[in-house]
C-alpha positions as a printed Julia matrix, in Angstrom:
489×3 Matrix{Float64}:
 -131.8   -49.98   -64.4
 -131.05  -46.81   -61.7
 -132.28  -48.59   -58.47
 -129.49  -46.88   -56.02
 -130.41  -43.41   -57.75
 -134.15  -43.97   -57.89
 -133.68  -44.83   -53.53
 -131.15  -42.14   -53.23
 -134.66  -39.47   -54.95
 -136.45  -40.99   -53.27
 -134.76  -40.32   -49.74
 -134.18  -36.52   -50.99
 -137.69  -36.32   -51.33
 -138.58  -37.29   -47.47
 -137.98  -33.61   -46.26
 -140.07  -32.09   -48.34
 -143.1   -33.98   -48.3
 -145.64  -32.59   -45.82
 -144.43  -28.77   -46.2
 -147.55  -26.35   -46.24
 -145.27  -24.58   -49.05
 -141.85  -24.3    -50.77
 -139.87  -22.31   -49.42
 -135.69  -21.55   -49.55
 -135.09  -22.97   -46.61
 -137.2   -26.59   -46.99
 -136.02  -27.36   -50.15
 -132.34  -26.62   -49.54
 -131.42  -30.7    -47.66
 -133.45  -31.75   -50.61
 -131.51  -30.21   -53.45
 -127.78  -30.92   -51.63
 -129.3   -34.71   -51.88
 -130.27  -34.52   -55.45
 -126.84  -33.12   -55.99
 -125.33  -35.52   -54.4
 -127.16  -38.49   -55.39
 -126.31  -37.18   -59.07
 -123.03  -37.03   -58.39
 -122.96  -40.3    -57.32
 -124.38  -41.48   -60.27
 -121.45  -40.19   -62.51
 -123.21  -37.73   -63.84
 -121.41  -34.68   -65.42
 -120.77  -32.37   -62.87
 -121.8   -28.53   -64.95
 -124.96  -30.7    -65.91
 -126.02  -31.4    -62.29
 -125.34  -27.86   -61.68
 -127.63  -26.59   -64.6
 -130.03  -28.81   -63.15
 -130.01  -27.9    -59.21
 -129.99  -24.62   -60.73
 -132.95  -24.8    -62.82
 -134.7   -27.12   -60.38
 -134.74  -24.6    -57.44
 -135.28  -21.29   -60.03
 -138.31  -23.01   -60.98
 -139.17  -23.77   -57.31
 -139.1   -20.8    -55.8
 -140.73  -18.97   -58.7
 -143.91  -17.97   -59.71
 -144.23  -21.26   -61.75
 -144.87  -23.52   -58.62
 -149.31  -24.24   -58.94
 -150.65  -22.97   -56.04
 -153.12  -25.09   -54.02
 -150.8   -27.89   -55.08
 -149.53  -30.27   -53.25
 -145.56  -28.5    -52.47
 -143.65  -31.98   -52.35
 -145.75  -33.64   -55.76
 -145.24  -30.04   -57.18
 -141.64  -29.98   -56.45
 -141.09  -33.81   -57.41
 -142.58  -32.5    -61.26
 -140.31  -29.85   -61.61
 -137.66  -32.58   -60.89
 -138.84  -35.17   -63.44
 -139.26  -32.39   -65.85
 -135.96  -30.67   -66.27
 -134.7   -35.1    -65.86
 -136.84  -35.42   -69.07
 -135.13  -31.97   -70.63
 -131.66  -32.69   -69.44
 -131.84  -36.49   -71.55
 -134.01  -34.73   -74.78
 -137.21  -33.6    -74.12
 -139.05  -36.38   -75.96
 -137.93  -38.85   -78.22
 -136.4   -38.63   -81.73
 -136.86  -41.29   -83.64
 -134.95  -42.24   -87.2
 -136.45  -42.67   -89.96
 -135.08  -45.56   -91.97
 -137.69  -44.89   -94.63
 -136.78  -41.73   -96.08
 -134.69  -42.93   -98.57
 -134.18  -46.52  -100.13
 -131.7   -47.85   -99.15
 -130.9   -45.55   -95.81
 -127.82  -46.66   -94.03
 -126.97  -47.33   -90.56
 -123.22  -47.08   -89.92
 -122.49  -48.42   -85.93
 -119.49  -47.13   -84.42
 -117.75  -48.01   -81.19
 -115.66  -48.82   -78.56
 -114.4   -52.65   -78.78
 -116.42  -54.53   -76.59
 -119.55  -52.36   -76.5
 -122.23  -54.18   -78.12
 -121.83  -53.15   -81.87
 -122.42  -56.25   -83.21
 -125.06  -57.47   -81.13
 -127.01  -53.99   -81.67
 -126.64  -54.51   -85.29
 -128.78  -57.85   -85.13
 -131.1   -55.99   -82.69
 -131.3   -53.06   -84.75
 -132.82  -55.28   -88.02
 -134.81  -57.13   -86.23
 -136.39  -53.91   -84.56
 -136.95  -52.55   -87.64
 -138.55  -56.2    -88.97
 -140.89  -56.14   -86.38
 -142.01  -52.53   -86.01
 -141.14  -50.7    -89.1
 -141.55  -53.28   -91.71
 -138.48  -53.21   -93.51
 -135.66  -55.37   -94.46
 -132.4   -55.28   -93.85
 -128.96  -55.96   -95.05
 -126.66  -56.39   -92.42
 -122.68  -55.89   -93.64
 -119.78  -57.48   -91.41
 -117.25  -54.59   -92.02
 -115.23  -55.65   -89.12
 -111.75  -56.25   -90.83
 -109.7   -56.27   -87.48
 -111.65  -59.13   -86.37
 -112.9   -62.43   -88.8
 -114.61  -63.49   -85.97
 -116.91  -60.74   -85.81
 -117.7   -61.82   -89.31
 -119.32  -64.92   -88.15
 -120.5   -63.53   -85.02
 -123.43  -61.01   -87.35
 -123.51  -64.03   -90.02
 -124.6   -66.17   -87.29
 -127.59  -63.31   -86.29
 -129.03  -62.68   -88.82
 -128.87  -66.84   -89.52
 -131.19  -67.26   -86.32
 -133.46  -64.43   -87.27
 -133.89  -65.14   -91.01
 -132.36  -62.08   -92.2
 -130.12  -61.41   -95.23
 -125.82  -60.51   -94.9
 -123.56  -59.39   -96.98
 -120.87  -61.89   -97.85
 -118.04  -58.73   -97.22
 -114.35  -59.35   -97.91
 -112.62  -58.6    -95.67
 -109.18  -57.84   -97.12
 -110.86  -54.53   -98.7
 -110.95  -51.74   -97.11
 -114.0   -51.04   -94.83
 -115.38  -48.19   -96.98
 -114.83  -50.17   -99.72
 -117.06  -52.72   -98.23
 -119.97  -50.02   -97.24
 -120.2   -48.95  -100.96
 -120.25  -52.46  -102.25
 -123.21  -53.72  -100.06
 -124.79  -50.92  -100.66
 -124.6   -51.48  -104.16
 -125.99  -54.9   -103.61
 -128.77  -53.41  -101.21
 -129.99  -51.47  -104.33
 -130.56  -53.97  -106.81
 -132.24  -56.74  -104.21
 -134.17  -54.27  -102.63
 -133.35  -54.0    -99.07
 -134.09  -50.87   -97.12
 -131.79  -49.87   -94.67
 -127.93  -51.77   -94.37
 -126.88  -51.95   -91.08
 -122.63  -51.55   -91.3
 -121.16  -53.21   -88.51
 -117.4   -51.28   -88.01
 -114.49  -52.65   -86.29
 -114.38  -51.4    -82.33
 -111.34  -48.58   -82.11
 -109.81  -47.01   -79.81
 -110.94  -42.64   -79.27
 -107.66  -42.08   -78.74
 -106.18  -43.84   -81.6
 -105.73  -41.44   -84.31
 -105.31  -43.95   -87.22
 -108.46  -45.82   -86.42
 -110.37  -42.86   -85.87
 -108.97  -42.04   -89.07
 -109.98  -44.88   -90.97
 -114.15  -44.3    -89.53
 -114.11  -41.27   -90.72
 -112.66  -42.68   -94.79
 -116.07  -45.08   -94.02
 -118.14  -42.23   -93.09
 -117.07  -39.55   -95.92
 -117.31  -42.46   -98.56
 -121.1   -42.88   -97.41
 -122.02  -39.57   -97.6
 -124.32  -39.12  -100.26
 -126.63  -41.71   -99.18
 -127.17  -39.34   -95.75
 -126.01  -41.94   -93.35
 -127.3   -42.35   -89.83
 -123.77  -42.58   -87.83
 -124.84  -44.31   -84.38
 -122.33  -44.82   -81.15
 -123.04  -47.98   -79.26
 -121.64  -47.11   -75.75
 -122.03  -49.2    -72.23
 -124.11  -47.02   -69.77
 -122.22  -48.45   -67.22
 -119.11  -46.65   -67.8
 -120.69  -43.93   -67.16
 -119.04  -40.64   -67.46
 -116.26  -42.12   -69.46
 -119.12  -42.75   -71.76
 -119.88  -38.78   -72.33
 -116.28  -38.56   -73.26
 -116.77  -40.95   -76.24
 -119.14  -39.56   -77.43
 -118.27  -36.54   -77.82
 -114.58  -37.8    -79.57
 -116.58  -39.63   -82.22
 -119.04  -36.67   -82.6
 -115.71  -34.27   -83.28
 -114.53  -37.08   -85.87
 -117.79  -38.43   -87.53
 -120.61  -36.14   -86.67
 -122.79  -38.41   -84.51
 -126.62  -38.66   -85.85
 -127.25  -40.57   -82.07
 -126.42  -42.74   -79.51
 -127.38  -46.5    -78.35
 -126.91  -47.67   -74.81
 -126.26  -50.98   -74.03
 -126.69  -52.77   -70.96
 -129.31  -50.85   -69.8
 -130.49  -53.74   -67.65
 -127.5   -54.24   -65.77
 -126.67  -51.32   -62.5
 -126.06  -48.64   -64.6
 -125.62  -45.72   -62.07
 -127.08  -43.2    -65.28
 -124.22  -41.24   -65.98
 -124.39  -42.0    -69.51
 -127.89  -41.39   -70.08
 -128.47  -38.34   -67.79
 -125.2   -36.42   -69.51
 -124.6   -37.46   -72.93
 -127.11  -35.38   -74.8
 -127.02  -32.55   -72.45
 -122.71  -32.76   -73.2
 -122.56  -33.65   -76.86
 -126.07  -32.65   -78.63
 -126.32  -35.67   -80.01
 -129.56  -37.51   -79.01
 -129.92  -40.7    -77.66
 -131.83  -43.19   -79.91
 -132.19  -46.05   -78.76
 -131.34  -48.3    -75.4
 -130.83  -52.02   -75.38
 -132.51  -53.26   -71.88
 -131.44  -57.52   -72.21
 -129.59  -60.18   -73.74
 -131.86  -60.83   -76.26
 -132.2   -60.21   -79.57
 -135.89  -58.36   -78.87
 -134.54  -56.41   -75.81
 -134.16  -53.02   -77.57
 -136.18  -50.16   -77.17
 -136.55  -46.76   -78.64
 -134.98  -44.01   -75.84
 -138.19  -41.99   -74.2
 -136.76  -39.45   -71.98
 -139.24  -38.59   -70.03
 -140.17  -41.93   -69.64
 -136.79  -42.89   -68.32
 -137.12  -39.39   -65.6
 -140.55  -40.98   -64.54
 -138.63  -44.34   -64.04
 -136.16  -43.13   -62.27
 -138.21  -41.15   -59.67
 -140.9   -44.29   -59.18
 -143.52  -42.27   -61.76
 -144.09  -46.11   -63.24
 -143.9   -46.17   -67.24
 -147.13  -47.53   -68.13
 -147.16  -46.03   -71.9
 -144.32  -48.54   -72.34
 -146.13  -51.12   -70.02
 -148.89  -50.74   -72.68
 -147.13  -51.27   -75.54
 -145.16  -54.16   -74.16
 -148.8   -55.81   -73.71
 -150.22  -54.9    -77.22
 -147.39  -56.92   -78.69
 -147.43  -59.72   -76.89
 -151.24  -60.56   -75.97
 -153.42  -61.43   -77.96
 -156.32  -59.54   -78.31
 -159.01  -61.73   -78.91
 -157.34  -64.38   -76.52
 -157.79  -61.4    -73.63
 -161.42  -60.47   -74.77
 -162.61  -64.91   -74.41
 -160.75  -64.86   -70.97
 -162.57  -62.04   -70.04
 -166.06  -62.9    -70.98
 -165.2   -66.64   -69.43
 -164.21  -64.24   -65.93
 -167.53  -62.0    -66.48
 -169.12  -65.47   -66.39
 -167.55  -66.96   -62.89
 -165.52  -69.19   -65.28
 -161.19  -69.38   -64.7
 -159.29  -72.55   -65.43
 -156.31  -73.73   -64.62
 -155.66  -73.5    -68.85
 -156.6   -69.72   -68.63
 -153.97  -69.9    -65.19
 -151.46  -71.13   -67.56
 -152.51  -68.46   -70.47
 -151.92  -65.67   -68.13
 -148.3   -66.72   -67.15
 -147.63  -67.18   -69.81
 -148.95  -63.46   -70.83
 -146.41  -62.56   -67.51
 -143.57  -63.95   -69.28
 -143.73  -62.46   -72.6
 -143.79  -58.99   -71.06
 -140.5   -59.71   -69.38
 -138.62  -60.03   -66.22
 -141.82  -59.44   -63.3
 -139.58  -57.21   -61.16
 -138.96  -54.95   -64.37
 -142.42  -54.86   -65.25
 -143.82  -54.34   -61.91
 -141.29  -51.14   -61.85
 -143.42  -49.87   -65.0
 -146.25  -49.39   -62.51
 -146.89  -45.9    -60.64
 -145.36  -46.44   -57.2
 -144.44  -50.14   -56.99
 -140.93  -49.16   -57.08
 -140.73  -48.24   -53.17
 -142.52  -51.46   -52.27
 -140.41  -53.75   -54.44
 -137.05  -52.29   -52.69
 -139.05  -53.44   -49.12
 -140.03  -56.78   -50.43
 -136.5   -57.72   -52.01
 -135.43  -60.84   -54.33
 -138.51  -61.97   -56.81
 -136.5   -65.23   -57.65
 -138.76  -67.27   -55.51
 -142.03  -65.7    -56.84
 -140.08  -66.74   -60.34
 -139.2   -70.2    -59.22
 -143.0   -70.52   -57.48
 -144.37  -69.52   -61.16
 -141.67  -71.83   -63.06
 -143.16  -74.59   -60.46
 -145.93  -74.54   -61.29
 -146.36  -75.02   -64.82
 -144.35  -77.92   -64.19
 -147.57  -79.42   -62.48
 -149.85  -78.13   -64.68
 -148.05  -79.35   -68.08
 -148.95  -83.14   -65.82
 -153.01  -82.92   -65.92
 -154.84  -83.67   -68.67
 -156.85  -80.92   -70.91
 -160.34  -82.09   -68.37
 -157.59  -81.35   -65.69
 -156.95  -77.8    -66.25
 -160.8   -76.96   -67.4
 -162.0   -78.39   -64.4
 -160.24  -78.86   -61.29
 -162.2   -80.21   -59.43
 -161.77  -83.81   -60.9
 -158.4   -84.02   -59.38
 -159.02  -86.75   -56.41
 -156.38  -87.86   -54.12
 -155.61  -90.99   -56.96
 -155.23  -88.0    -59.95
 -152.71  -85.29   -57.81
 -151.0   -88.51   -57.08
 -150.13  -89.21   -60.63
 -149.85  -85.77   -61.08
 -147.14  -85.56   -58.9
 -145.4   -88.6    -60.04
 -145.62  -86.76   -63.75
 -144.36  -83.47   -62.69
 -141.11  -85.0    -60.37
 -143.13  -83.05   -57.1
 -144.61  -83.97   -54.11
 -147.93  -84.63   -53.37
 -147.89  -81.69   -51.08
 -146.7   -78.96   -54.1
 -149.97  -79.97   -56.1
 -152.14  -79.84   -53.13
 -150.52  -76.41   -52.59
 -150.92  -75.56   -55.75
 -154.12  -76.38   -56.24
 -155.2   -74.08   -52.66
 -153.4   -71.29   -53.9
 -155.66  -71.18   -57.57
 -158.5   -71.38   -55.1
 -157.7   -68.81   -53.26
 -156.99  -66.94   -57.47
 -160.43  -68.03   -58.35
 -162.38  -66.22   -55.41
 -160.44  -63.05   -56.53
 -161.77  -62.74   -59.66
 -164.39  -61.01   -58.61
 -162.4   -58.15   -57.29
 -160.18  -57.9    -60.12
 -163.69  -57.86   -62.74
 -164.63  -54.97   -60.65
 -161.15  -53.11   -61.0
 -161.07  -53.65   -64.88
 -164.3   -52.68   -65.71
 -163.62  -49.37   -63.89
 -160.46  -49.17   -66.16
 -157.86  -49.75   -63.39
 -154.94  -51.5    -63.43
 -155.6   -54.85   -62.08
 -154.25  -57.04   -59.69
 -151.18  -59.24   -60.67
 -150.99  -62.79   -59.29
 -147.41  -63.25   -57.92
 -147.32  -66.67   -56.33
 -144.92  -68.34   -54.17
 -144.18  -64.43   -52.01
 -146.91  -64.85   -48.97
 -149.5   -63.62   -49.12
 -151.9   -60.72   -48.01
 -151.12  -57.62   -50.62
 -154.35  -55.81   -51.36
 -155.24  -56.25   -55.21
 -151.81  -58.97   -55.69
 -152.64  -61.87   -54.31
 -149.23  -63.68   -52.61
 -147.65  -60.73   -52.41
 -147.0   -59.47   -48.4
 -147.88  -55.64   -48.22
 -144.71  -53.76   -46.38
 -145.24  -51.56   -43.66
 -147.48  -48.66   -44.36
 -149.18  -50.17   -47.03
 -152.47  -48.59   -47.74
 -154.83  -49.77   -49.79
 -156.66  -46.76   -51.65
 -160.26  -46.94   -50.66
 -162.77  -48.51   -53.1
 -160.1   -50.71   -54.15
 -161.75  -54.06   -55.66
 -165.4   -53.25   -55.26
 -167.74  -53.83   -57.87
 -168.28  -51.31   -60.54
 -170.82  -50.87   -63.1
 -169.56  -52.16   -66.25
 -167.41  -49.94   -68.4
 -165.74  -50.18   -71.76
 -162.84  -52.29   -72.31
 -160.19  -50.25   -72.67
 -156.58  -50.83   -74.41
 -154.98  -54.71   -75.03
 -155.31  -56.11   -71.84
 -158.3   -57.82   -71.79
 -158.73  -60.61   -69.25
 -155.12  -60.8    -68.67
 -154.63  -60.23   -65.09
 -152.43  -56.35   -66.43
């Protein structure tokens, strides 16, 4: 997400690093490169013009703090302006204020409206404990009804059996009456895709919006983040016609240029409510402008990482693992659980980008798929081990390893290689415990990437990387914080 923009921002900031102060001369080159990066990312020209002017004014004005590294201060100014352009803070919808509340999902063809409708219902169920009713109201594409019903069944979600011969506004009103009778909290109406230049179809969606006026509907436009500036133009037309209350950016897991995210709020005044970050139904997040600005500038996104960890990591299990690690015990079974936790957190590359400073290192490391493949191979080998062998790998003599190799479909050398890597991991537990007790971010094992990355076994350190002084040294016991427990995270 925004990898190209992040790279260009990093290059632009090099010209101001190491300067004694911020002056008109030494930021001119940086601002020129930032301007070019934003325009190439398909950000609206007026947005870019205002952004550059604001950054320059604040960088050269009294707001620059004396005694602070000028380069870091400049990056902070850019971060604050990026967040301001996108909306400052998340504006989450309160779907509990009315019962039932209603969300009208609109947008062009193929933008992901039906999929988002399903994701929103799951999000509201898991995060807000709200019961949703999914309503197919696409009278142009009959398959859309089957698609939504299939999604509803897969998530054990309620759905409305719409009569597609009716006008969409009548379907919506019938669904509201059904939801009220059956105690649903939220009604999610999935409408047909329509071209923003088609007056007849836009008039139809306007009728649906007006028919729901008494319920104070949330009108959410689903826009493809990959379309850049075009998504902004579409949002303007829809907002003028149906009074949007929010925008949802789909396909944010792709190599999106960033133009839509950085322009929509400023140009239309409509806040971005959610972003879709993957193909799975759980891959929906609230849009936080400040957090996205940090990701773009390689400042990490620790808050989102913590929230993800709280969702997928069993706190009691993590505490038990912590106690075992404090006693110097770390089994293959524990290692398997750690890998499962990593998998549940999401793709390795996405998680690493949430750690401050990791974006630049990842760009030097390149493709992480070998590490993912190695983890998969390790899981297969571990699955062929007995419970006793997982608890005590020292039981593994040649005959046992031969059996594990046959059972996992691997070579004897693969099993020996896994044991060697596990021993390396076991030796690092002392340093890792010291980091955790100090409240820092412990290293994360990424098998299959060579060796030598400080605090991150299995990864080669990129040129010029310097370990922080004292990293890995034992520290006094401190209070355990957060949901991390004994996890590598």
